[in-house]
MIVEX-455642 format. One record per residue (C-alpha): residue number from 1; residue in one letter; x, z, y. Coordinates in pm, 1 decimal, m for minus. Layout:
BEGIN
n NUM res A c1 X c3 Z c2 Y
...
This chain:
BEGIN
n 1 res M c1 0.0 c3 0.0 c2 0.0
n 2 res F c1 122.6 c3 m91.4 c2 346.4
n 3 res R c1 150.3 c3 195.0 c2 594.8
n 4 res L c1 278.8 c3 235.6 c2 946.3
n 5 res A c1 623.0 c3 390.9 c2 927.7
n 6 res A c1 681.6 c3 698.2 c2 1139.2
n 7 res S c1 999.1 c3 567.7 c2 1294.9
n 8 res A c1 1138.2 c3 545.3 c2 1645.4
n 9 res D c1 1101.3 c3 164.8 c2 1648.3
n 10 res S c1 728.7 c3 169.0 c2 1581.9
n 11 res G c1 667.9 c3 467.5 c2 1803.8
n 12 res A c1 432.0 c3 610.9 c2 1542.7
n 13 res T c1 420.3 c3 984.3 c2 1489.1
n 14 res H c1 319.3 c3 1178.3 c2 1181.6
n 15 res T c1 m33.1 c3 1202.4 c2 1321.9
n 16 res D c1 m45.1 c3 827.6 c2 1370.7
n 17 res A c1 57.6 c3 772.9 c2 1010.5
n 18 res K c1 m222.4 c3 1001.1 c2 891.1
n 19 res S c1 m470.4 c3 819.0 c2 1116.7
n 20 res N c1 m355.9 c3 487.4 c2 974.1
n 21 res T c1 m406.0 c3 612.2 c2 620.1
n 22 res Y c1 m754.6 c3 731.9 c2 706.9
n 23 res I c1 m848.8 c3 401.2 c2 873.0
n 24 res L c1 m729.7 c3 199.1 c2 575.7
n 25 res G c1 m943.5 c3 419.9 c2 352.9
n 26 res R c1 m1245.2 c3 349.4 c2 572.6
n 27 res I c1 m1175.6 c3 m25.3 c2 550.9
n 28 res R c1 m1173.7 c3 m2.6 c2 170.9
n 29 res A c1 m1501.7 c3 191.9 c2 186.0
n 30 res M c1 m1664.4 c3 m109.2 c2 352.2
n 31 res L c1 m1635.6 c3 m288.2 c2 12.6
n 32 res K c1 m1587.4 c3 m622.7 c2 185.8
n 33 res H c1 m1210.9 c3 m675.8 c2 151.5
n 34 res S c1 m974.4 c3 m713.0 c2 m138.2
n 35 res E c1 m655.7 c3 m510.2 c2 m156.3
n 36 res A c1 m453.8 c3 m805.5 c2 m28.7
n 37 res E c1 m688.9 c3 m842.9 c2 268.3
n 38 res V c1 m658.6 c3 m470.5 c2 345.2
n 39 res E c1 m279.6 c3 m506.4 c2 343.6
n 40 res A c1 m307.6 c3 m802.2 c2 580.7
n 41 res I c1 m524.6 c3 m596.7 c2 816.1
n 42 res A c1 m270.9 c3 m312.8 c2 804.5
n 43 res A c1 15.2 c3 m548.9 c2 888.7
n 44 res C c1 m180.0 c3 m696.8 c2 1179.8
n 45 res M c1 m261.6 c3 m348.5 c2 1305.9
n 46 res Q c1 105.6 c3 m254.0 c2 1296.7
n 47 res A c1 204.0 c3 m565.2 c2 1494.4
n 48 res L c1 m67.4 c3 m506.8 c2 1754.4
n 49 res R c1 23.3 c3 m142.5 c2 1792.0
n 50 res R c1 386.1 c3 m231.4 c2 1859.3
n 51 res K c1 288.7 c3 m492.4 c2 2113.9
n 52 res F c1 15.4 c3 m301.3 c2 2299.7
n 53 res T c1 115.3 c3 65.8 c2 2290.9
n 54 res I c1 496.6 c3 83.7 c2 2297.7
n 55 res S c1 618.0 c3 163.4 c2 2648.6
n 56 res F c1 875.7 c3 m64.4 c2 2811.6
n 57 res Q c1 976.2 c3 170.8 c2 3087.8
n 58 res N c1 1332.5 c3 40.1 c2 3105.6
n 59 res S c1 1222.9 c3 m323.2 c2 3130.1
n 60 res P c1 1170.5 c3 m479.1 c2 3475.8
n 61 res E c1 890.3 c3 m687.7 c2 3325.3
n 62 res S c1 680.2 c3 m373.2 c2 3281.7
n 63 res W c1 599.0 c3 m383.5 c2 3653.8
n 64 res H c1 426.4 c3 m719.5 c2 3613.6
n 65 res I c1 196.6 c3 m627.2 c2 3324.9
n 66 res K c1 m165.6 c3 m689.5 c2 3416.2
n 67 res P c1 m472.9 c3 m551.3 c2 3240.0
n 68 res F c1 m725.7 c3 m783.2 c2 3086.3
n 69 res F c1 m1093.2 c3 m750.9 c2 3007.7
n 70 res V c1 m1256.0 c3 m868.4 c2 2687.7
n 71 res G c1 m1612.3 c3 m904.2 c2 2564.7
n 72 res F c1 m1669.2 c3 m907.1 c2 2189.1
n 73 res H c1 m1955.6 c3 m956.9 c2 1944.1
n 74 res G c1 m2022.9 c3 m955.1 c2 1571.5
n 75 res F c1 m2266.4 c3 m875.5 c2 1291.4
n 76 res A c1 m2226.7 c3 m550.4 c2 1099.7
n 77 res S c1 m2387.1 c3 m220.3 c2 1011.9
n 78 res D c1 m2329.6 c3 98.1 c2 1209.1
n 79 res F c1 m2060.8 c3 212.7 c2 967.6
n 80 res E c1 m1881.1 c3 m122.3 c2 965.9
n 81 res R c1 m1887.6 c3 m145.2 c2 1343.8
n 82 res S c1 m1749.7 c3 207.7 c2 1374.7
n 83 res V c1 m1461.1 c3 127.7 c2 1139.0
n 84 res F c1 m1389.9 c3 m198.3 c2 1321.5
n 85 res L c1 m1381.0 c3 m35.3 c2 1664.8
n 86 res R c1 m1175.7 c3 255.2 c2 1533.8
n 87 res C c1 m915.6 c3 0.8 c2 1424.2
n 88 res I c1 m924.9 c3 m156.1 c2 1771.3
n 89 res K c1 m875.6 c3 183.4 c2 1935.4
n 90 res F c1 m588.4 c3 270.8 c2 1704.0
n 91 res C c1 m409.5 c3 m61.4 c2 1765.2
n 92 res I c1 m438.6 c3 m120.8 c2 2138.8
n 93 res K c1 m566.9 c3 208.9 c2 2283.3
n 94 res P c1 m807.1 c3 49.8 c2 2534.5
n 95 res R c1 m901.5 c3 241.0 c2 2844.1
n 96 res V c1 m1272.6 c3 168.6 c2 2800.8
n 97 res V c1 m1469.4 c3 83.7 c2 2485.9
n 98 res H c1 m1841.8 c3 21.5 c2 2520.1
n 99 res S c1 m2053.7 c3 m129.8 c2 2243.4
n 100 res T c1 m2421.3 c3 m138.4 c2 2148.2
n 101 res F c1 m2648.3 c3 m318.7 c2 1905.0
n 102 res M c1 m2871.4 c3 m601.6 c2 2024.6
n 103 res A c1 m3230.0 c3 m675.0 c2 1919.3
n 104 res N c1 m3119.5 c3 m947.7 c2 1675.7
n 105 res G c1 m2905.2 c3 m703.6 c2 1475.3
n 106 res S c1 m2569.3 c3 m805.9 c2 1620.9
n 107 res F c1 m2340.2 c3 m579.8 c2 1817.8
n 108 res E c1 m2173.1 c3 m660.0 c2 2147.6
n 109 res G c1 m1926.8 c3 m475.8 c2 2362.2
n 110 res V c1 m1660.9 c3 m478.7 c2 2631.5
n 111 res L c1 m1296.9 c3 m365.3 c2 2632.6
n 112 res V c1 m1077.9 c3 m271.1 c2 2929.6
n 113 res I c1 m717.9 c3 m300.0 c2 2806.8
n 114 res H c1 m399.6 c3 m190.9 c2 2980.9
n 115 res P c1 m119.7 c3 m315.3 c2 2753.2
n 116 res N c1 234.6 c3 m182.7 c2 2775.4
n 117 res S c1 396.5 c3 m513.1 c2 2686.0
n 118 res P c1 410.9 c3 m829.2 c2 2897.7
n 119 res T c1 373.9 c3 m1037.8 c2 2580.9
n 120 res A c1 41.3 c3 m883.3 c2 2478.5
n 121 res G c1 m256.9 c3 m1112.6 c2 2509.7
n 122 res I c1 m604.9 c3 m1192.4 c2 2388.8
n 123 res N c1 m470.4 c3 m1432.4 c2 2127.1
n 124 res N c1 m316.6 c3 m1137.0 c2 1943.5
n 125 res L c1 m656.8 c3 m969.2 c2 1920.3
n 126 res E c1 m816.0 c3 m1281.3 c2 1776.4
n 127 res Q c1 m593.7 c3 m1252.9 c2 1471.1
n 128 res L c1 m731.7 c3 m907.4 c2 1391.7
n 129 res F c1 m1090.0 c3 m1012.5 c2 1461.9
n 130 res E c1 m1065.2 c3 m1295.9 c2 1211.4
n 131 res L c1 m953.8 c3 m1059.9 c2 932.8
n 132 res F c1 m1277.2 c3 m859.9 c2 950.3
n 133 res K c1 m1565.3 c3 m1033.1 c2 771.9
n 134 res M c1 m1832.8 c3 m975.4 c2 1034.5
n 135 res S c1 m1835.6 c3 m1302.3 c2 1233.5
n 136 res A c1 m1657.0 c3 m1119.3 c2 1513.6
n 137 res G c1 m1544.8 c3 m1304.0 c2 1823.7
n 138 res L c1 m1419.3 c3 m1224.7 c2 2169.9
n 139 res T c1 m1434.5 c3 m1371.8 c2 2518.9
n 140 res D c1 m1203.1 c3 m1340.5 c2 2815.8
n 141 res L c1 m1408.9 c3 m1191.2 c2 3100.4
n 142 res G c1 m1168.2 c3 m1299.8 c2 3372.5
n 143 res T c1 m1087.8 c3 m1072.9 c2 3662.8
n 144 res Y c1 m1197.7 c3 m715.0 c2 3713.7
n 145 res M c1 m1572.6 c3 m691.9 c2 3778.8
n 146 res S c1 m1614.7 c3 m1066.1 c2 3788.9
n 147 res P c1 m1972.4 c3 m1200.3 c2 3753.4
n 148 res T c1 m1900.0 c3 m1265.5 c2 3384.8
n 149 res M c1 m1784.0 c3 m908.4 c2 3329.4
n 150 res I c1 m2082.9 c3 m763.7 c2 3515.9
n 151 res A c1 m2323.3 c3 m973.4 c2 3308.4
n 152 res C c1 m2150.0 c3 m864.3 c2 2987.7
n 153 res I c1 m2168.8 c3 m493.4 c2 3073.5
n 154 res E c1 m2530.1 c3 m532.8 c2 3184.2
n 155 res R c1 m2618.5 c3 m690.9 c2 2851.5
n 156 res V c1 m2437.7 c3 m418.1 c2 2657.8
n 157 res E c1 m2614.9 c3 m151.1 c2 2862.9
n 158 res A c1 m2950.9 c3 m292.7 c2 2749.5
n 159 res G c1 m2864.9 c3 m239.3 c2 2381.4
n 160 res T c1 m2909.3 c3 58.6 c2 2150.3
n 161 res R c1 m2684.9 c3 280.3 c2 1933.5
n 162 res V c1 m2403.7 c3 324.3 c2 2180.4
n 163 res Y c1 m2042.8 c3 355.5 c2 2067.8
n 164 res G c1 m1746.0 c3 422.9 c2 2294.6
n 165 res N c1 m1637.3 c3 622.4 c2 2596.3
n 166 res W c1 m1842.7 c3 446.6 c2 2866.5
n 167 res R c1 m2018.0 c3 767.5 c2 2969.4
n 168 res C c1 m1706.7 c3 985.4 c2 2950.3
n 169 res M c1 m1524.3 c3 1130.9 c2 3249.4
n 170 res R c1 m1229.9 c3 897.7 c2 3188.3
n 171 res S c1 m1451.0 c3 592.6 c2 3247.9
n 172 res T c1 m1612.0 c3 720.9 c2 3568.3
n 173 res C c1 m1404.7 c3 495.2 c2 3793.7
n 174 res V c1 m1487.1 c3 183.0 c2 3592.7
n 175 res R c1 m1853.2 c3 279.3 c2 3566.2
n 176 res N c1 m1885.4 c3 337.0 c2 3941.1
n 177 res A c1 m1712.8 c3 5.4 c2 4012.5
n 178 res Y c1 m1961.7 c3 m168.0 c2 3783.3
n 179 res L c1 m2262.1 c3 m7.1 c2 3952.6
n 180 res H c1 m2130.0 c3 m103.1 c2 4296.7
n 181 res A c1 m2055.7 c3 m461.9 c2 4193.1
n 182 res K c1 m2393.8 c3 m496.2 c2 4021.8
n 183 res H c1 m2574.1 c3 m366.7 c2 4330.8
n 184 res K c1 m2384.7 c3 m611.9 c2 4550.8
n 185 res R c1 m2471.2 c3 m899.1 c2 4315.3
n 186 res D c1 m2840.2 c3 m806.6 c2 4314.7
n 187 res M c1 m2844.9 c3 m783.8 c2 4693.6
n 188 res D c1 m2679.0 c3 m1124.2 c2 4721.4
n 189 res V c1 m2951.9 c3 m1266.4 c2 4499.6
n 190 res E c1 m3220.6 c3 m1111.4 c2 4720.8
n 191 res Y c1 m3055.1 c3 m1244.7 c2 5036.8
n 192 res E c1 m3041.4 c3 m1592.3 c2 4885.2
n 193 res R c1 m3408.9 c3 m1567.0 c2 4793.6
n 194 res V c1 m3494.9 c3 m1473.3 c2 5153.6
n 195 res R c1 m3294.0 c3 m1770.7 c2 5277.7
n 196 res Y c1 m3472.9 c3 m2001.6 c2 5032.5
n 197 res E c1 m3823.2 c3 m1872.4 c2 5114.7
n 198 res T c1 m3791.2 c3 m1845.7 c2 5492.3
n 199 res G c1 m3513.4 c3 m2092.5 c2 5572.5
n 200 res L c1 m3338.8 c3 m1816.0 c2 5767.1
n 201 res P c1 m3048.6 c3 m1589.9 c2 5675.5
n 202 res F c1 m3135.4 c3 m1225.0 c2 5618.4
n 203 res S c1 m3080.2 c3 m1040.0 c2 5946.8
n 204 res T c1 m3265.8 c3 m791.8 c2 6167.5
n 205 res S c1 m3346.4 c3 m1045.0 c2 6437.6
n 206 res N c1 m3477.9 c3 m1303.5 c2 6188.9
n 207 res M c1 m3695.0 c3 m1052.2 c2 6009.0
n 208 res L c1 m3842.2 c3 m927.5 c2 6338.5
n 209 res S c1 m3910.5 c3 m1286.5 c2 6441.5
n 210 res I c1 m4099.4 c3 m1350.2 c2 6118.0
n 211 res H c1 m4292.2 c3 m1024.9 c2 6167.6
n 212 res Y c1 m4403.2 c3 m1122.5 c2 6518.5
n 213 res Q c1 m4499.1 c3 m1471.8 c2 6402.4
n 214 res L c1 m4711.5 c3 m1319.7 c2 6128.8
n 215 res N c1 m4888.0 c3 m1090.8 c2 6377.0
n 216 res N c1 m4961.3 c3 m1382.8 c2 6609.8
n 217 res T c1 m5096.6 c3 m1590.0 c2 6322.2
n 218 res Q c1 m5323.9 c3 m1305.7 c2 6214.3
n 219 res I c1 m5459.1 c3 m1273.6 c2 6568.6
n 220 res E c1 m5531.6 c3 m1648.4 c2 6582.8
n 221 res L c1 m5708.5 c3 m1631.6 c2 6248.0
n 222 res M c1 m5923.7 c3 m1342.1 c2 6367.6
n 223 res Q c1 m6019.9 c3 m1538.4 c2 6678.1
n 224 res A c1 m6111.8 c3 m1841.3 c2 6468.4
n 225 res A c1 m6315.3 c3 m1624.1 c2 6234.1
n 226 res N c1 m6507.5 c3 m1471.5 c2 6525.9
n 227 res L c1 m6581.1 c3 m1821.2 c2 6663.0
n 228 res L c1 m6714.2 c3 m1934.1 c2 6324.0
n 229 res A c1 m6928.6 c3 m1621.4 c2 6297.2
n 230 res R c1 m7080.4 c3 m1693.3 c2 6639.2
n 231 res L c1 m7148.6 c3 m2055.1 c2 6543.4
n 232 res R c1 m7321.7 c3 m1950.5 c2 6224.7
n 233 res H c1 m7531.6 c3 m1700.2 c2 6410.5
n 234 res L c1 m7641.0 c3 m1969.6 c2 6657.1
n 235 res L c1 m7736.7 c3 m2200.0 c2 6370.5
n 236 res S c1 m7934.8 c3 m1926.3 c2 6200.3
n 237 res T c1 m8134.1 c3 m1841.7 c2 6516.5
n 238 res L c1 m8249.7 c3 m2197.7 c2 6593.4
n 239 res P c1 m8620.7 c3 m2274.3 c2 6533.8
n 240 res P c1 m8721.3 c3 m2462.8 c2 6218.2
n 241 res T c1 m8757.1 c3 m2783.8 c2 6424.0
n 242 res F c1 m8581.2 c3 m2906.0 c2 6732.0
n 243 res N c1 m8743.6 c3 m3162.8 c2 6966.0
n 244 res I c1 m8526.3 c3 m3357.0 c2 7209.5
n 245 res Y c1 m8807.9 c3 m3578.3 c2 7342.2
n 246 res G c1 m9047.4 c3 m3318.9 c2 7483.7
n 247 res S c1 m9340.4 c3 m3118.2 c2 7355.9
n 248 res E c1 m9563.2 c3 m3423.0 c2 7291.0
n 249 res S c1 m9339.9 c3 m3588.0 c2 7031.6
n 250 res I c1 m9249.7 c3 m3310.0 c2 6790.2
n 251 res Q c1 m9132.9 c3 m3452.4 c2 6457.4
n 252 res E c1 m9075.0 c3 m3294.4 c2 6120.6
n 253 res P c1 m8710.4 c3 m3283.7 c2 6009.4
n 254 res S c1 m8609.2 c3 m3529.2 c2 5740.7
n 255 res A c1 m8439.5 c3 m3440.6 c2 5410.5
n 256 res L c1 m8114.0 c3 m3589.2 c2 5537.0
n 257 res H c1 m8114.1 c3 m3358.6 c2 5838.5
n 258 res T c1 m8198.6 c3 m3061.1 c2 5621.5
n 259 res Q c1 m7911.9 c3 m3139.7 c2 5386.7
n 260 res Y c1 m7674.0 c3 m3186.6 c2 5680.4
n 261 res V c1 m7756.1 c3 m2844.2 c2 5823.8
n 262 res S c1 m7725.7 c3 m2687.1 c2 5478.1
n 263 res N c1 m7381.0 c3 m2843.5 c2 5431.2
n 264 res M c1 m7270.0 c3 m2715.8 c2 5771.9
n 265 res Q c1 m7378.1 c3 m2364.0 c2 5688.1
n 266 res G c1 m7207.6 c3 m2386.9 c2 5350.1
n 267 res L c1 m6883.5 c3 m2496.5 c2 5515.6
n 268 res I c1 m6900.5 c3 m2209.6 c2 5763.4
n 269 res D c1 m6974.3 c3 m1962.8 c2 5481.5
n 270 res T c1 m6666.6 c3 m2088.3 c2 5297.4
n 271 res L c1 m6445.6 c3 m2041.2 c2 5601.8
n 272 res L c1 m6585.9 c3 m1696.0 c2 5670.2
n 273 res H c1 m6528.1 c3 m1600.6 c2 5308.1
n 274 res T c1 m6165.2 c3 m1706.4 c2 5348.7
n 275 res F c1 m6123.3 c3 m1487.2 c2 5655.8
n 276 res H c1 m6337.7 c3 m1183.6 c2 5579.6
n 277 res G c1 m6472.1 c3 m1214.6 c2 5225.8
n 278 res P c1 m6833.5 c3 m1294.6 c2 5124.1
n 279 res A c1 m7071.1 c3 m1406.2 c2 5396.7
n 280 res P c1 m7321.9 c3 m1146.9 c2 5519.3
n 281 res P c1 m7663.4 c3 m1155.2 c2 5345.8
n 282 res G c1 m7998.4 c3 m1223.2 c2 5508.1
n 283 res L c1 m7907.9 c3 m1549.9 c2 5684.6
n 284 res R c1 m8155.1 c3 m1836.5 c2 5637.3
n 285 res A c1 m8115.9 c3 m2213.5 c2 5643.9
n 286 res V c1 m8199.9 c3 m2393.2 c2 5971.2
n 287 res L c1 m8370.8 c3 m2728.8 c2 6009.7
n 288 res I c1 m8278.8 c3 m2935.3 c2 6315.9
n 289 res D c1 m8465.3 c3 m3246.1 c2 6416.6
n 290 res L c1 m8205.7 c3 m3486.5 c2 6553.1
n 291 res T c1 m8438.7 c3 m3791.8 c2 6580.3
């Protein structure tokens, strides 16, 4: 069986060797890997641990080491995911590990990694991911709190069965940065929506201008509604017939005139309903003799 040697070159202590033995036992308990595959995983873990966790304090290149941020996914049970992430923590000692299960049964997560070697990279992690039989994959999230990273954390936050140190004191700085960046992104979306709906950028003066325009429009609508109400009242108070030729030539209204007056009242009722709601009851149709 392959084990991490507790030597000065590997930087492993006696406790690390015991942890490695325990992790390899957990991998065997998954009942998904042969002994040769377990040995391959152990060798990959040893190589990653040397590359990610050994300090290069005497090397000038150590000042140029940059952290990187990784999103990962896969399909596994709770136990298998826990073993997988324990291996990741043992190999690279990430600053933040945050993983949850999605509705479709897969798990997703995010890693914040501060390697100690300038040669460490995401490609090294891919080798370990491929050895685990859980369709695991990873994605480079770009810069710190980039839109891709924010979306990844937001998706992980919506999952269930949390694993990691996201809510620990050590991750407070990263968690606060995420909340601030997410709030800024949401506000930018709202500002863009205001610009799209109103054609104006979001500012105090523009919002006050829209408010005053709305008040003026409401006043004009109220005036128009009052005018329509007065017109309807005048129509309803006219006599059944209207004679324009004098008292000696009174004529009965025709059906066409009756229908015309009814249509006018119906149009006014519709407009009043738009302004104030249903038209008031008790109003009667009016017949006007226009001949």
